[in-house]
N, C-alpha and C positions, 0 to 999 in steps of 0.2 A: 504494500500500500504506500503510495507516494504522498508525502506531506511536505509542504513548503510553508515556512512560518517567517513572515517578515517582521522586522522591528527597526527601531531607530528613527521613526518619524517624529515630528514635533513642529513647534512654531518657532520661526526665526525671522529676523529682519532681513530685508534685501541686502545682498552682498555677503550674507553669512554662508555657513557650510553645515551640511549634515552628512552622516554616513549611514546608509541603510544596510541592513543585513537580511539575509534569507537563509535560514537554517533548513537544510534538506534532509529528508529520510526517505528510503525506498528508491532513491535515484542518486547516482554519483555525479556531482556537479562537474567533475573533470572529464566525464566520459562522453558527454554530448554538449551541444550548444545549450545555453541558458539565456533567458532574456529578462529585461525589466520593462514594464509598461506603466502607464499612468492614465488616470481618467479624472477629469475635472467635471464638476456638476454641469449637466446639460451638454456635455461633449462626448464624443466617441473615445473609446480607449485607444491610445496610441503607443507605438513602440518607442522606447527611450534609447535602449541600447541592448546589445547582445554580445555574448562571448562564446567563441567556439572551443572545442576540446584542445586545439593547439594554442589557445591563448589569444588568437586574433579577435578583434572586436569591431563592431559596427555601431555607429551612433546616429541618432536623428540629428538633422542639421541644427535644430533649435538648441541642442545641448552640447554640440561639439566644442571641445576646448574647455568645457566647464565640468562635465561629468566624466567619471572613469569607472569602468566595471573591472572588478578583480574577483579572485576566489582564493579560498584557503582550502587546499585539498584535504589536509589532515582533519580539519573541522567540518569538511563537507558543507561549506558555507559560501554563498555568493554575496558580493558587496556592491554597493553603488555609492561612490564618493561624489557628492554634489557640492560644488564650489560656486561662488559668485551667483548665489540664488537670486531669482527674480520673482516678483509676484505672480507672473504667469506660469511659474513652475508649481504653483499650489495645485495639489491633486492627491488622489489616493494612488499610491504606488504599489504595484504588484510584481512579484517575480513569477516566472513561468518556466516549465520544462517540457520537453517533448516526450512522447512515448518511444521506447526503444524500437529500433528497426524502421523508423519513419523515413521520410524523404531526405535526400541529401541536398545540401545547399552549398553553393560556391562560397558564400560568406554567411555568417550567422544572421538569421532572418529577423526582421522587425515586424513581420505580419502575424496577427493573432492566430491565423489558421495553422501555423507551423508548430503550435504549442497545444499540449493536451492537459497539462496539470497547472493549476494556479493556486497561489496563496490567498490568504484572506485580505491582504493589503495593509498598508500602514499610511496614515495621513500625514501629508506635508503641507504646512501653511506658511507662506512667505508674505510678510507685511511690508508695505512701502514706508 
């Protein structure tokens, strides 16, 4: 049974930083690509970034240069370091994992359809 548990969200002022964590069980974070998504009220969920098994990462244009995905293999945990936060970054943030044996992607995907398992989310609020 796959479980993804996000933590680390909170309220910060614009320009601040947060690091989100996603503790995984039932899936090995280093074995497949893993992704971070966010959803703001009234908006569709969007891909923020994803990391492949080889460590290569893809980011949405809106967060490039500010957000960094990493993982700790021994802890089986995925991270999202968010710097220079903006009010428009406010959203519920989710980590996601694919089912084993799924499609192959040239680069870690940012589309929802590539993922099968989702955490419950952690809220990030950035005030101006």
